[in-house]
C-alpha positions as CSV (number, residue, x, y, z in Angstrom):
1,M,36.0,-29.0,-12.1
2,A,35.0,-26.1,-9.9
3,D,33.6,-26.8,-6.4
4,Y,30.2,-25.4,-7.4
5,Y,28.9,-25.4,-11.0
6,T,25.9,-25.8,-13.3
7,L,25.7,-29.0,-15.4
8,L,23.5,-29.5,-18.5
9,T,21.6,-32.8,-18.2
10,N,21.5,-35.4,-20.9
11,A,17.8,-34.7,-21.2
12,G,18.5,-31.0,-21.5
13,I,21.1,-31.6,-24.2
14,A,18.7,-33.8,-26.2
15,Y,16.0,-31.1,-25.8
16,E,18.4,-28.4,-27.0
17,T,19.4,-30.5,-30.0
18,A,15.8,-31.1,-30.9
19,C,15.0,-27.4,-30.7
20,K,17.9,-26.5,-33.0
21,A,16.8,-29.1,-35.5
22,A,13.3,-27.8,-35.5
23,G,14.4,-24.2,-35.5
24,V,12.5,-23.3,-32.4
25,P,13.8,-21.5,-29.3
26,I,14.7,-23.3,-26.0
27,K,12.2,-22.0,-23.5
28,L,13.2,-22.0,-19.8
29,A,10.4,-21.2,-17.4
30,Q,11.2,-22.2,-13.8
31,I,13.9,-22.9,-11.3
32,S,13.6,-25.3,-8.3
33,V,15.8,-25.7,-5.3
34,G,16.4,-28.7,-3.0
35,D,18.3,-29.7,0.1
36,G,20.1,-32.6,-1.6
37,N,18.3,-35.1,0.7
38,G,20.3,-33.8,3.6
39,A,23.8,-33.7,2.1
40,V,25.9,-31.9,-0.6
41,Y,26.5,-34.1,-3.7
42,N,28.0,-34.0,-7.2
43,P,25.2,-33.6,-9.8
44,D,24.8,-36.4,-12.4
45,A,24.0,-35.6,-16.1
46,N,21.5,-38.4,-16.1
47,A,19.4,-36.6,-13.4
48,K,15.7,-36.0,-14.3
49,A,14.8,-34.4,-11.0
50,L,16.5,-32.9,-7.9
51,K,17.4,-35.3,-5.0
52,R,14.7,-33.6,-2.8
53,E,13.0,-30.5,-4.1
54,V,11.8,-28.0,-1.5
55,W,10.7,-25.0,-3.6
56,R,9.9,-24.1,-7.2
57,G,9.1,-20.8,-8.8
58,P,9.4,-18.7,-12.0
59,L,12.8,-17.3,-13.2
60,N,13.3,-13.6,-12.7
61,A,15.8,-13.1,-15.5
62,L,17.9,-14.9,-18.1
63,F,20.6,-13.0,-20.0
64,Q,23.9,-13.5,-21.8
65,D,27.2,-12.8,-20.1
66,E,28.8,-9.6,-21.5
67,K,32.2,-11.2,-22.1
68,N,31.2,-14.7,-23.2
69,A,28.3,-15.0,-25.7
70,N,27.7,-18.7,-24.9
71,W,27.3,-18.2,-21.2
72,L,23.8,-17.6,-19.9
73,M,22.9,-16.4,-16.4
74,A,19.6,-17.3,-14.8
75,E,18.4,-15.4,-11.7
76,V,15.6,-16.0,-9.2
77,T,14.6,-14.5,-5.8
78,I,13.0,-16.8,-3.3
79,P,10.5,-14.8,-1.3
80,S,10.9,-14.2,2.5
81,D,7.7,-16.1,3.4
82,V,9.1,-19.5,2.5
83,G,12.0,-21.4,3.9
84,G,13.1,-23.3,6.9
85,W,15.4,-25.6,4.9
86,Y,18.9,-25.7,3.4
87,V,19.7,-25.1,-0.3
88,R,22.3,-27.5,-1.7
89,E,21.0,-28.0,-5.3
90,A,19.0,-26.2,-7.9
91,G,17.4,-27.1,-11.3
92,L,16.5,-25.2,-14.4
93,W,13.3,-26.4,-16.1
94,T,11.9,-26.0,-19.6
95,D,8.3,-25.1,-20.3
96,T,7.7,-28.7,-21.1
97,G,8.9,-29.9,-17.7
98,I,12.4,-31.2,-18.6
99,L,15.2,-30.7,-16.2
100,Y,17.5,-28.7,-18.5
101,A,20.4,-28.1,-16.0
102,V,21.2,-29.0,-12.5
103,V,23.2,-26.8,-10.1
104,K,25.6,-27.8,-7.3
105,Y,25.0,-24.9,-4.9
106,P,27.0,-23.9,-1.8
107,E,25.1,-25.1,1.3
108,S,23.0,-22.2,2.6
109,Y,20.2,-22.0,5.0
110,K,17.0,-20.2,4.0
111,P,15.2,-19.0,7.1
112,V,11.5,-18.2,7.4
113,L,10.2,-15.7,10.0
114,A,7.4,-18.0,11.3
115,T,9.8,-20.7,12.6
116,S,13.3,-19.2,12.5
117,G,12.7,-15.8,14.2
118,S,14.0,-14.0,11.1
119,G,13.3,-14.0,7.4
120,K,15.0,-12.8,4.2
121,E,14.7,-13.0,0.5
122,F,17.2,-15.5,-1.0
123,Y,18.9,-14.6,-4.3
124,I,20.3,-17.3,-6.6
125,R,22.3,-16.9,-9.9
126,S,23.2,-19.8,-12.0
127,I,25.7,-19.6,-14.9
128,F,25.8,-22.3,-17.6
129,E,27.2,-22.7,-21.0
130,T,25.3,-23.5,-24.2
131,S,26.4,-23.9,-27.8
132,N,24.0,-21.2,-29.0
133,A,22.8,-18.8,-26.3
134,S,20.7,-16.8,-28.8
135,I,18.1,-19.5,-29.1
136,V,17.5,-19.8,-25.4
137,T,14.5,-17.7,-24.2
138,L,12.8,-17.0,-20.9
139,L,9.1,-17.4,-20.3
140,I,8.0,-14.9,-17.6
141,D,4.8,-14.8,-15.5
142,D,4.6,-11.0,-14.9
143,T,2.2,-11.5,-12.0
144,V,4.7,-13.2,-9.7
145,V,8.2,-12.3,-11.0
146,K,10.1,-9.9,-8.7
147,A,12.9,-7.7,-9.8
148,T,16.2,-8.2,-8.0
149,R,18.1,-5.3,-6.5
150,A,21.0,-5.8,-8.9
151,W,18.6,-5.8,-11.9
152,V,16.9,-2.6,-10.7
153,M,20.2,-0.8,-10.1
154,D,21.4,-1.9,-13.5
155,Y,18.1,-0.8,-15.1
156,L,18.4,2.6,-13.5
157,A,22.0,2.9,-14.5
158,K,21.0,2.6,-18.1
159,G,19.1,5.9,-17.8
160,T,15.7,4.7,-18.8
161,Y,14.5,8.0,-17.6
162,S,16.8,10.8,-16.7
163,K,16.2,13.1,-13.7
164,A,15.3,15.9,-16.1
165,E,12.8,13.7,-17.9
166,I,11.2,12.6,-14.6
167,E,10.9,16.2,-13.5
168,A,9.4,17.2,-16.8
169,M,6.7,14.4,-16.5
170,I,5.9,15.5,-13.0
171,A,5.6,19.1,-14.1
172,K,3.1,18.1,-16.8
173,A,0.9,16.1,-14.4
174,S,-2.3,17.7,-13.3
175,A,-3.8,18.1,-9.8
176,L,-7.4,17.7,-11.2
177,P,-9.5,15.0,-9.6
178,V,-9.7,11.7,-11.4
179,G,-12.6,11.7,-13.8
180,S,-12.2,15.4,-14.9
181,V,-12.6,15.9,-18.7
182,I,-10.6,18.6,-20.4
183,A,-9.7,19.4,-24.1
184,F,-6.2,19.6,-25.6
185,P,-5.7,21.5,-28.9
186,V,-2.7,19.4,-30.0
187,D,-2.2,15.6,-30.4
188,K,-0.2,15.3,-27.1
189,I,-1.8,13.6,-24.1
190,P,-0.2,14.5,-20.8
191,P,0.8,11.9,-18.1
192,G,-2.2,10.9,-16.1
193,F,-4.8,11.3,-18.9
194,F,-6.6,9.1,-21.4
195,E,-8.2,10.1,-24.7
196,L,-12.0,9.6,-24.5
197,D,-11.9,7.1,-27.4
198,G,-14.3,4.3,-26.2
199,S,-11.4,2.0,-25.4
200,V,-11.4,-0.7,-22.7
201,K,-9.2,-0.4,-19.6
202,S,-8.3,-2.6,-16.7
203,A,-10.0,-1.9,-13.4
204,A,-7.0,-3.3,-11.5
205,A,-4.6,-0.9,-13.3
206,Y,-6.8,2.2,-13.0
207,P,-8.9,1.6,-9.8
208,D,-9.8,5.2,-9.2
209,L,-11.1,5.8,-12.7
210,S,-12.9,2.5,-12.7
211,S,-14.6,3.5,-9.4
212,F,-15.6,6.8,-10.9
213,L,-17.0,5.6,-14.2
214,G,-18.3,2.2,-13.1
215,S,-20.0,0.5,-15.9
216,A,-21.8,3.6,-17.3
217,F,-20.3,3.2,-20.7
218,N,-19.8,-0.6,-20.9
219,K,-21.3,-2.5,-23.9
220,G,-21.1,-5.9,-22.3
221,D,-18.0,-7.2,-24.2
222,E,-15.4,-5.6,-22.0
223,G,-14.5,-8.9,-20.1
224,A,-14.2,-9.5,-16.4
225,G,-12.3,-6.8,-14.5
226,N,-12.5,-4.2,-17.2
227,F,-14.4,-1.0,-18.0
228,R,-15.0,1.2,-21.0
229,L,-14.2,4.9,-21.6
230,P,-16.8,7.1,-23.2
231,E,-16.4,7.9,-26.9
232,S,-15.8,11.6,-27.7
233,R,-14.1,11.5,-31.1
234,G,-16.0,13.6,-33.6
235,E,-18.6,14.6,-30.9
236,F,-19.6,18.0,-29.4
237,L,-20.0,17.9,-25.6
238,R,-23.2,19.4,-24.3
239,G,-24.0,20.4,-20.8
240,W,-26.5,18.0,-19.2
241,D,-30.0,19.6,-18.9
242,H,-30.3,18.4,-15.3
243,G,-34.0,19.6,-15.0
244,R,-33.7,23.0,-16.8
245,G,-36.0,22.0,-19.6
246,V,-33.9,23.1,-22.6
247,D,-32.9,19.6,-23.5
248,P,-35.3,17.4,-21.5
249,G,-35.4,13.6,-21.2
250,R,-31.6,13.1,-21.4
251,V,-29.6,10.8,-19.2
252,I,-26.1,12.0,-18.3
253,G,-23.5,10.4,-20.5
254,S,-26.0,9.5,-23.2
255,G,-25.4,10.3,-26.9
256,Q,-27.8,12.3,-29.1
257,A,-28.2,12.1,-32.9
258,Q,-27.8,15.2,-35.1
259,S,-30.9,17.2,-35.9
260,V,-32.1,20.5,-37.5
261,Q,-34.6,22.7,-35.6
262,K,-38.1,22.9,-37.0
263,H,-38.5,25.6,-39.8
264,D,-40.1,26.3,-43.2
265,H,-39.1,27.7,-46.6
266,A,-40.7,30.2,-49.0
267,M,-40.9,28.8,-52.6
268,W,-41.9,30.5,-55.9
269,S,-44.8,29.0,-57.8
270,G,-45.4,30.2,-61.3
271,G,-45.0,34.0,-61.9
272,S,-43.9,36.9,-59.8
273,Y,-44.5,37.7,-56.2
274,G,-46.3,40.9,-55.5
275,S,-46.6,43.6,-58.3
276,T,-43.5,42.9,-60.2
277,N,-42.3,39.7,-61.9
278,P,-38.6,39.2,-61.2
279,A,-38.3,37.8,-64.8
280,G,-39.8,40.9,-66.3
281,G,-43.6,40.5,-66.7
282,G,-46.8,38.5,-66.0
283,A,-49.2,38.7,-63.1
284,A,-48.1,38.2,-59.5
285,A,-49.0,34.9,-57.9
286,A,-49.2,33.9,-54.3
287,W,-46.1,32.2,-52.7
288,V,-46.3,28.7,-51.3
289,N,-45.6,27.9,-47.6
290,G,-44.5,24.3,-46.5
291,A,-44.0,21.3,-48.8
292,V,-45.3,21.2,-52.3
293,S,-45.3,17.7,-53.8
294,D,-44.2,18.8,-57.2
295,M,-41.6,21.5,-56.2
296,R,-38.1,21.1,-54.6
297,T,-35.4,23.5,-53.6
298,G,-31.8,22.9,-54.8
299,I,-29.4,21.0,-52.4
300,T,-26.8,22.9,-50.6
301,G,-24.7,22.5,-47.4
302,S,-22.8,19.6,-45.8
303,D,-23.6,16.1,-44.5
304,E,-24.4,17.5,-41.0
305,T,-25.5,20.6,-39.2
306,R,-22.8,22.2,-37.1
307,P,-21.5,25.5,-35.8
308,R,-18.0,26.8,-36.4
309,N,-15.6,24.8,-34.3
310,L,-12.0,23.8,-33.4
311,A,-10.9,20.2,-33.4
312,V,-9.6,19.1,-30.0
313,I,-8.8,15.9,-28.1
314,W,-11.1,15.3,-25.2
315,C,-9.3,13.6,-22.4
316,I,-10.2,12.2,-19.0
317,K,-8.0,12.3,-15.8
318,A,-7.2,8.6,-15.2
319,W,-4.9,8.7,-12.2
320,S,-3.5,11.2,-9.7
321,A,0.0,12.3,-10.5
322,P,2.0,14.6,-8.2
323,I,2.9,18.1,-9.4
324,N,5.6,20.5,-8.3
325,Q,4.0,22.8,-5.8
326,G,7.1,24.8,-5.2
327,S,10.7,24.7,-3.9
328,I,11.6,23.1,-0.6
329,D,14.2,24.7,1.6
330,I,16.3,21.7,2.7
331,A,18.4,23.9,4.9
332,A,15.3,25.0,6.8
333,L,14.1,21.4,7.2
334,A,17.5,20.4,8.5
335,L,17.0,22.6,11.5
336,L,13.7,21.0,12.3
337,V,15.2,17.4,12.4
338,S,17.9,18.3,14.9
339,Q,17.5,17.4,18.6
340,A,15.0,19.7,20.4
341,T,16.1,21.4,23.6
342,E,14.5,23.9,26.0
343,V,15.6,26.8,23.7
344,K,15.9,25.2,20.3
345,Q,13.0,23.9,18.0
346,G,13.6,20.4,16.7
347,T,12.5,16.8,17.0
348,A,12.6,14.4,19.9
349,K,11.7,10.8,20.3
350,V,9.0,9.5,22.7
351,G,10.7,8.0,25.7
352,T,10.4,4.4,26.6
353,Q,9.0,3.4,30.0
354,P,12.5,2.4,31.3
355,Q,13.8,5.8,30.2
356,V,10.9,7.5,32.0
357,N,11.5,5.4,35.2
358,A,15.2,6.1,35.2
359,G,14.7,9.8,34.9
360,V,18.2,10.6,33.4
361,N,17.5,11.1,29.7
362,D,16.8,14.7,28.8
363,E,16.3,14.2,25.1
364,V,13.0,12.3,25.0
365,I,9.4,13.2,25.5
366,V,7.2,11.7,28.3
367,T,3.6,10.9,27.3
368,P,0.7,11.1,29.7
369,K,0.4,7.3,29.6
370,K,4.0,6.7,30.7
371,L,3.7,9.5,33.2
372,R,0.6,7.9,34.8
373,L,2.0,4.3,34.8
374,G,2.6,3.1,38.3
375,F,0.4,5.6,40.1
376,A,-2.6,4.2,42.0
377,A,-4.9,5.4,44.7
378,S,-7.8,4.2,46.9
379,L,-9.2,7.1,48.9
380,T,-11.4,5.1,51.2
381,A,-11.4,4.4,55.0
382,N,-8.8,1.7,54.4
383,G,-6.9,3.0,51.4
384,Y,-3.6,3.9,49.9
385,L,-1.6,6.2,47.6
386,M,1.1,4.5,45.4
387,F,3.5,6.6,43.4
388,P,5.3,5.5,40.2
389,S,8.8,4.2,40.3
390,W,10.3,7.3,38.9
391,L,9.1,9.1,42.0
392,G,10.7,6.5,44.2
393,G,7.7,4.1,44.2
394,L,6.6,5.6,47.5
395,T,3.5,3.9,49.0
396,I,1.4,5.3,51.8
397,Q,-1.4,3.2,53.4
398,W,-3.9,3.8,56.2
399,G,-6.9,2.3,57.9
400,S,-8.9,1.5,61.0
401,V,-8.8,-2.0,62.7
402,T,-9.6,-3.6,66.0
403,S,-6.6,-4.7,67.9
404,S,-6.0,-8.5,68.1
405,A,-3.3,-11.1,67.9
406,A,-4.5,-12.1,64.4
407,A,-2.7,-11.1,61.2
408,L,-4.3,-8.3,59.3
409,S,-3.8,-7.4,55.5
410,F,-2.7,-4.2,54.0
411,P,-5.1,-2.7,51.5
412,I,-2.4,-3.3,48.8
413,A,0.9,-5.1,49.0
414,F,4.1,-3.1,49.3
415,A,6.3,-3.7,46.2
416,T,9.6,-4.0,48.1
417,N,9.3,-3.2,51.8
418,C,7.2,-1.6,54.6
419,T,9.5,0.8,56.4
420,Y,7.1,2.4,58.9
421,L,4.0,1.2,60.8
422,G,2.4,3.5,63.4
423,A,-1.0,3.6,65.2
424,T,-3.1,5.6,67.7
425,V,-6.0,4.3,69.8
426,N,-9.3,5.4,68.5
427,V,-11.2,5.6,71.9
428,D,-12.1,8.2,74.5
429,A,-14.3,8.5,77.6
430,N,-17.4,8.8,75.4
431,S,-16.7,5.8,73.2
432,G,-16.6,3.1,75.8
433,G,-12.9,3.2,76.6
434,G,-13.2,5.4,79.6
435,G,-10.0,7.1,80.6
436,T,-7.9,4.1,80.1
437,E,-4.6,4.6,78.3
438,Y,-3.4,1.9,75.8
439,M,0.0,1.2,74.4
440,T,-0.3,0.4,70.8
441,M,2.2,-2.1,69.2
442,G,2.3,-2.6,65.4
443,T,4.3,-5.4,63.9
444,V,5.0,-5.8,60.2
445,I,4.8,-9.5,59.2
446,S,5.4,-9.2,55.5
447,N,4.8,-6.8,52.5
448,T,1.1,-7.9,52.7
449,Q,0.3,-8.4,56.4
450,F,0.7,-6.8,59.8
451,K,-0.4,-7.2,63.5
452,M,-1.8,-4.5,65.8
453,R,-1.9,-5.0,69.6
454,T,-3.0,-2.8,72.4
455,G,-1.1,-4.2,75.4
456,T,-2.8,-7.3,76.8
457,V,-6.2,-6.0,75.8
458,N,-7.7,-6.9,72.5
459,G,-10.8,-5.4,70.7
460,V,-9.7,-1.8,71.0
461,P,-10.3,0.4,67.9
462,V,-7.0,1.5,66.4
463,R,-6.1,3.9,63.5
464,W,-2.9,3.0,61.7
465,L,-0.5,4.5,59.1
466,A,2.1,2.6,57.1
467,V,4.8,3.9,54.7
468,G,6.9,1.9,52.3
469,Y,8.0,1.4,48.7
């Protein structure tokens, strides 16, 4: 036996036998995976469950092998948002909850982003043999099943729609806004339109049209999440009066029964009208206006009053479909995606802060935020100017203190080192210092503190300047 395989369980075989006897299909609905309770093992046909199930979901696909009619392949994709466990076993389940087949699966870890730092979708294909593959069917929940990449590629390879067909559909699509109503003189409804036939549609499938129509034409039996289209078949469309007074009292979207404008008919009563009898004799008699109880005209015409017309299909724009607005010059676009330089138009990435600080990359763009990062200033009596690292990180500080033996603090700490500290005495004959000369001595203690002495005399005003980076 192969190292990894799919084994029909005894319960699965019994279920298959019963289905054959009853002439009903075998219905497979779900697949589950487990970690084997921490170890790889050889499946047992008597199994009715996995050793330790960690996830269960609907099957994506079930189909026959092209070369072996009795081989079936079941596929599932485990989503990226579940995991954090090993897969060592899998099981195929019927719609009645029977473990139909058990799979010995190569030990594989299924990560999940929340705990593993990475996540991925996990694809499993199980191949098993049955005596009559044609009676095995798949129950699919369309709301959760996801197509695998292999299935999509295979589906596209079959040419469901050719490139020419797709382009033709796009060319037919209209740029009219959703809710527009137009007439078509042939029985062909273009992509993006519905016939106004009073049918019920899903609001989830056609959200734009649902938002536009709302419940204006609902009858109350549409069901939750649905809306109804207006009915236009056999109807003339008439412009809403909207306050003009020609057709007053109407609500937009409302129907109107047929009617004939008020009028009267002339009817013969007895002899002739005027001086001559049309029948050739007798006195003229007056003609009758309005209804006369004992006189009727002959019936003519149709079952309705109508003008001359052309039968059309009234359609409503249901969703927005793109249209071909013209040709795109790919060669011209290619020039715009090349690297921009001082003399060539193109594209360039926004530089990272390390790239800006390094100042060596000439192919990226510097934004004001990155340009400003690292610059700071305090323009006060005791202040500083601090330049960004890409300008060397130069920091200049200044201030006024009174000389003493105590440690004093810089307005802001130097990032790396204070390379210069100088000072001048801030006294003269008018400020109490007389003509005395002082020798100033500045000492840097650390990147945050310094001392300022004036010989052996303390309490002398001093102006200082410090430079560092």
